[in-house]
C-alpha positions as CSV (number, residue, x, y, z in Angstrom):
1,M,8.3,-78.2,32.6
2,N,8.2,-81.7,34.0
3,D,4.8,-82.3,32.3
4,M,6.2,-81.2,29.0
5,G,9.3,-83.5,29.4
6,L,7.0,-86.4,30.2
7,V,4.9,-85.8,27.1
8,C,8.0,-85.6,25.0
9,G,9.4,-88.8,26.5
10,I,6.1,-90.6,25.8
11,A,5.9,-89.3,22.3
12,V,9.5,-90.5,21.5
13,A,8.7,-93.9,23.0
14,D,5.6,-94.1,20.9
15,A,7.6,-93.3,17.8
16,G,10.2,-95.9,18.6
17,N,13.2,-93.6,18.9
18,L,14.2,-90.0,18.6
19,V,15.3,-90.4,15.0
20,L,11.9,-91.6,14.0
21,M,10.1,-88.9,15.9
22,D,7.8,-86.7,13.9
23,V,8.5,-83.2,15.4
24,V,5.3,-81.7,13.8
25,S,3.1,-84.3,15.6
26,L,5.1,-83.7,18.8
27,N,4.4,-80.0,18.5
28,D,0.7,-80.6,17.9
29,R,0.7,-83.0,20.9
30,L,2.3,-80.4,23.2
31,H,-0.2,-77.8,22.1
32,R,-3.1,-80.1,22.9
33,N,-1.7,-80.8,26.4
34,I,-3.8,-78.7,28.8
35,N,-1.6,-77.7,31.7
36,S,-4.1,-75.3,33.2
37,A,-6.3,-78.4,34.1
38,R,-3.5,-79.3,36.6
39,N,-3.2,-75.8,38.1
40,H,-0.1,-75.1,36.1
41,D,0.9,-71.5,35.8
42,R,3.0,-70.3,32.9
43,P,6.5,-69.0,34.0
44,I,5.7,-65.5,32.9
45,V,2.6,-65.5,35.2
46,L,4.8,-66.6,38.1
47,V,7.4,-63.9,37.5
48,I,4.7,-61.2,37.3
49,S,3.0,-62.4,40.5
50,R,6.3,-62.6,42.4
51,T,7.5,-59.2,41.3
52,A,4.1,-57.6,42.3
53,E,4.6,-58.7,45.9
């Protein structure tokens, strides 16, 4: 979640402010962000692995 917040903050800063932010481009930017390269597990994977123990 912190990575996603950071990407959002950078995108808003690049746009100038939140009002000028293009949400479609932000969505595309978030989809291109590869969390698995930083050993990020999706929340559902964490829940499944913790309940299996």
